[in-house]
C-alpha positions in Angstrom: 163.7 150.3 -72.9 167.3 150.0 -71.7 169.9 148.9 -74.0 171.0 145.3 -73.5 174.6 146.2 -74.2 174.6 148.9 -72.0 173.6 146.4 -69.0 175.9 144.1 -69.9 178.9 146.6 -69.8 177.1 147.8 -66.2 177.3 144.1 -65.3 181.1 144.0 -66.5 182.2 146.8 -64.4 180.0 145.4 -61.6 181.9 142.3 -61.5 185.4 144.0 -61.9 184.5 146.3 -58.9 183.9 143.1 -57.1 185.3 141.7 -54.1 185.8 138.2 -55.5 187.5 139.6 -58.8 189.8 142.1 -56.6 190.8 139.6 -54.3 191.6 136.9 -57.9 193.4 139.9 -59.6 195.6 140.6 -56.4 196.1 136.9 -56.2 197.6 137.0 -59.9 199.8 139.8 -59.5 201.2 138.5 -56.1 201.9 135.0 -57.9 203.6 137.4 -61.0 206.0 138.8 -58.6 206.9 135.0 -57.0 209.3 133.4 -59.3 209.0 129.9 -57.7 204.7 130.0 -57.6 204.8 131.7 -61.4 206.7 128.8 -62.5 204.5 126.0 -60.4 201.3 127.6 -61.6 202.4 127.8 -65.5 203.8 124.0 -65.4 200.5 122.9 -63.9 198.2 125.1 -66.6 200.8 123.5 -69.1 200.1 120.3 -68.4 196.4 120.9 -68.0 196.2 122.3 -71.3 198.1 119.0 -72.9 195.6 116.7 -71.2 192.3 118.8 -72.5 194.0 118.9 -76.1 194.2 115.2 -76.0 190.7 114.6 -74.4 189.2 117.0 -77.3 191.3 114.8 -80.0 189.7 111.9 -78.8 193.0 110.2 -77.5 193.0 108.8 -74.3 194.6 109.7 -70.9 197.1 107.2 -69.7 197.3 106.3 -66.2 200.7 107.7 -65.9 199.5 111.1 -67.4 196.6 111.1 -65.2 198.6 110.3 -61.8 201.2 113.0 -63.1 198.3 115.6 -63.1 197.5 114.8 -59.7 200.5 114.9 -58.4 201.0 118.4 -60.1 197.6 119.2 -58.4 198.7 118.1 -55.0 202.2 119.9 -55.4 200.3 123.4 -56.2 197.8 122.9 -53.8 200.5 123.1 -51.1 201.9 126.5 -52.2 199.8 129.0 -50.1 199.2 131.8 -53.0 198.5 129.1 -55.9 195.9 127.2 -53.6 194.2 130.8 -52.5 194.3 131.6 -56.4 192.6 128.5 -57.2 189.9 129.4 -54.3 189.6 132.7 -55.7 189.0 130.9 -59.5 186.1 128.9 -58.3 184.3 131.4 -56.6 184.3 133.9 -59.3 183.4 131.0 -61.6 180.5 130.1 -59.6 179.2 133.7 -59.8 179.5 133.5 -63.6 177.8 130.4 -63.9 175.2 131.7 -61.8 174.9 135.2 -63.6 174.7 132.7 -67.2 171.7 131.0 -65.5 170.2 133.9 -64.6 170.7 136.0 -68.0 169.7 132.5 -70.2 166.0 132.1 -68.1 164.2 134.1 -71.1 165.6 131.2 -73.8 164.5 128.4 -71.0 160.8 129.9 -71.3 161.0 129.7 -75.3 163.0 126.3 -75.5 162.6 125.0 -72.2 165.7 123.6 -69.8 167.7 120.6 -71.3 168.5 119.8 -68.2 165.2 119.1 -67.1 164.2 117.2 -69.8 
């Protein structure tokens, strides 16, 4: 029987060599080298983090904050590199979500799928 940790490391290597990951890594490097893009992305991510922390603390986000976040999102989406980065992040997120579903299937056999209940 194979060692589950060996398989996890094999999966990590496969993911790191995937086109989706290498594209994401390249885009991160390109943004890091572009002062304007880096600043725009950092500001957007900081705003996202602040709003998420508020939500986690049970603090209601104001309409003004929601509008500010939407405006920031629209602004960063207009930057070609950042837009490509966000698309690459989404593609990789889908893959990771799919892999997570696959590896948790044995647990669903025992506990059931809460989404189906």
